[in-house]
Structures are given as C-alpha cells and as structure tokens.
N, C-alpha and C positions, 0 to 999 in steps of 0.2 A: 395549507397550500395544495395538497392532493384533492381536497375536498372541491376548492375553488376550480382546479383544472377539470375535475368530474363534472361540476356544473356547466363550466364552458363547452366540455364535449357534449353534453346532453343539448345545450342550447345550439350548437353548430349542427348536430345531427337533426333536430327538429327543424332548423332553418333550411337544411339541405332537403329534407324529405317533404315537408308541407309548406315550405315558403314562409316560416315564421318571422315577423319582424319584432325585434326586441328594442325597447326603448331604453337608452342610456341615460347618462346625467344630462341635464339641461335640454331634455326632449330630444336628444339624438339617439340615432338608431345604433345599435352595438353590432359590430362585426369583428369576429376573430379571424385572423390570418395566420397562416404557418410561417415559422421562422425560416428565414433564408430564402423563400419563395418569392416570385413576381405575383403582385396582388392588384386587381382591379376595383377601384371603388366606383359604384354606380352614382351618377348625379341624379339624385331624386326630384331636384327642383326643376329639372329639364322635362317639359311637357309640350302638349300643343299649344298652349298659351303663353310659354316662356321659352327663351333661348339661353343656351348655356353662354355665361359671361367669364367666370374665373373660379379659382379654387382658392380658399384661403386655409395654410397650413396652420398647425399648432403654434408654430414660432412666428406668426404674422406674414409669412412669406406668401406672396401672391403667384399662383401658377394659372397662366391663360395667355390669350392672344394679345392682351394689351400690355403685358410684361414678359419679357424674355430674359429678365435678369434672375435666372434661378437655376438650380442644379438640374441641367436637362439630362444628365446621365442617370441620377437617382429617380427623377420624376419625369413624366410626360402625361399628355391629355389628348383626348380625342375631340375635334373640333365640333363635330355633329352632335355626338351623344354626350359629351362632357364628361366622359368617364376619366378618373384619374388612375394612371399606372405607377405603381411603386416598385422599384426593383429591388430585389435582394432585401427583403423586410428584416429589419434587426430591432432590438429593445427600444433604440432611440426613436423609432418611428412610431411608438404608441402615442396616442393623443386624440385630438379633435381635428376633423377635416371638414371644412364647410364649403359647400357649393352653392354659388350666387347664380341666379339667372334673372334676365331682365325680361319684361313682359313684351310681347309682340307689338301691342299698341299701348303707348303710354310710358311712363317711367317707372313704373312699379317694379319691386324686386322680390323674388322669391328665394328663400335661404333654407337649406337642409344640412343638417350636421350628421357626422357619422363618427362615433368613438370607435378608434381602432385598438384591439388587443392583440398582442403577439404571443402565439402559444409557444411555449418554449420547448425546444428540443433538449431534454435533460441530458442525454448522452453527450450532446455537443457541449452544453454548459460544463458539465463535469470535466470534459476533456480539455477545455480552455479556461477554465476558472484559475484565477491567480493563487487563491488560498489553497485550493486542493492540489494544485501542482507543486506549491511549496512544501505541503504535508508530505506529498510523494517523495519529493527530493530528501527531506529529512529523514524518511523511513528507509531509503535507499542507503543514505549514508550511515545510519545506525547499523543496518545489516553488514555493510562493508566492514566497520570498525569491529563488530563482532566476530565476523569470519577472520579478520587479521589476527585478533586476540586468540581465537581457538587455533588456528594454524600455528601461531607461536608456541602455544602451550604443547601441542602435539609434538612439534619438531623439538622442543626442549625435552620432553620425555623420551623420544626417540633417541635422541643424542646421549642422554644419561644412560639409558639401558642398554644399547647396541654399540655405542662407540667406546664405553669405558666400562665393559662388564667385570674385568679382573678387579678394578678398583671397588666396585660395588660388592663383590664377592669378598674381598678383604675386609671391608666395612662391616659386612654382615658377621663374619667370623669374629672379628674384635667385638663387635655387640654381644655375640654370643657368650664370649669368655668373660667379659664385664658383667654380664646379666646372670651368669650361672650362679646359683645360690651356694653358699659354704657354710658347712656346720662343723662343730669341733668334733662331732662323733664319727664323721667321715673321713677316711683317709684321703689324702691327695693323690693325684695320678703318679707323681713321681714315687712317693713311698710304696705305692702298689706295685710299681715296677721294680723297686728294690726287694720287695718280698718275694716276687716271682724270681728274680735272678739269684737270691740266696737260696732258695729251694731247689734250683736246678744246679747249683755248684757242688761239686764232690765234697764228702764229710771224710776228713783224715782218719777219724776214728772208725768208721764204717769200713773203710778201704783196709785198714789193718786187720780187723776182725775177719774180714772176707779172705785175706790172704794167709791166714794162720791154718797149719795142718795139725789138727787135733788128734788125728789117729797115729802120727809118729811119735807125737808126744806121750801118748798112753803106752805104746810098746817099749820106749825107752824106760819108763817107769817101772814096767813089769820085770825086765831084764835085772 
C-alpha cells in the first residue's frame, strides 16, 4: 500500500511539473485527486472540432445539458469547456468518467475517459475507521477495568494496615508464639522466672547464721 501511494505521488509530481499524461485502464488517462477536496476533470474530447455534450459517470449516470436528473450538489459542469466539477471527493467517487463531445459538423462523437483515483488521507481514515475505533474503545475499557482492580487492591491493603493495626499486631504476636522453637534442653520462660524468684527469696538458715553472736558464746565458755 505504501509503495502504491509512493508511485501515485511520483506520478502526480511529474504530472504537475511537466504535464505528463498517464494512461490508465481501457486507454483512460489517470488522474489522482485529494480526498475531501473539490476536483475539476477536464473534458479532453472538447476541442475546436467538437462541442461538449455530456459526461457519463462510472454508475452510468449522465451529467450534461440534456439530463438534469443527477446530483447537482455533488456534481456540476461547465457548458463551454465541458469540465466536470466533483465536490468533496470521497472513496466512492473512484472510477471512470467519460466525456462525450459531438462534432461541429456531422454526427460524429469523440469520447475520452479519465480514471479517477482518490488519495487517502490516512490520518482521517484512522480517525474514522470503524475497526480502529472499536479497538480504541476496547483498550480504554480494559484500562478502566485494570484501574478499578488496582484501586480496590490498594484500598483493601490500606484498610487492613491502618484501620485494624492492633488486630494485626496481635496476630503477629500469636504467630511468633506458635512458631517459636521448643527444645527439651531449654527451660521455659515460666521456669526461669521461678528460678529467679527463688534466688531472690531469703534463706532461713543464712539468716540464723548471720544473727548468731559467736563472740559472746566464746566468752561464756571461758568462764
């Protein structure tokens, strides 16, 4: 597609610069027209020996003085030159346009065809293409769903961490108690507290020895 557009661009450039005429299918001259613009097709059969009679469109619609039953908003023609005017060219306007002129003397007819190609405005196509717009909508919906899920997860984490901190600390303590390793060679905290309490309690035997006066006992024994 890009190569085809490049070829059309080169052809149009040569046509504008040096007036090159390109032959299309069925001996028709090829003319590329910009999308969305008003275009004028020259009636090549109109010359000094022939007078413009009418145009035949690709759908066999006749545009000319003898037939006014056509879309005059879309198409118009010049009586003297026979040029055909196409307004707001779209992709549907591609095709063959035939200009018919009759001889000044006699009943001869001269026919010239023009093959029209519409140069796509890709930005406009991508902007209005149904499939591309559908993909854009799906991407937006997926992003919204992901944002909602992410927001819910963040809110849940915040609520559990900051609205119920005591409950979480208690759970952490309980998990620490249950996960603490227990061995037979190590004493429990309660037994260690008992040992400390026993060591700090007064010994009756020690108190009696501390309160005995050995000096008075020796003096009495000497008497």
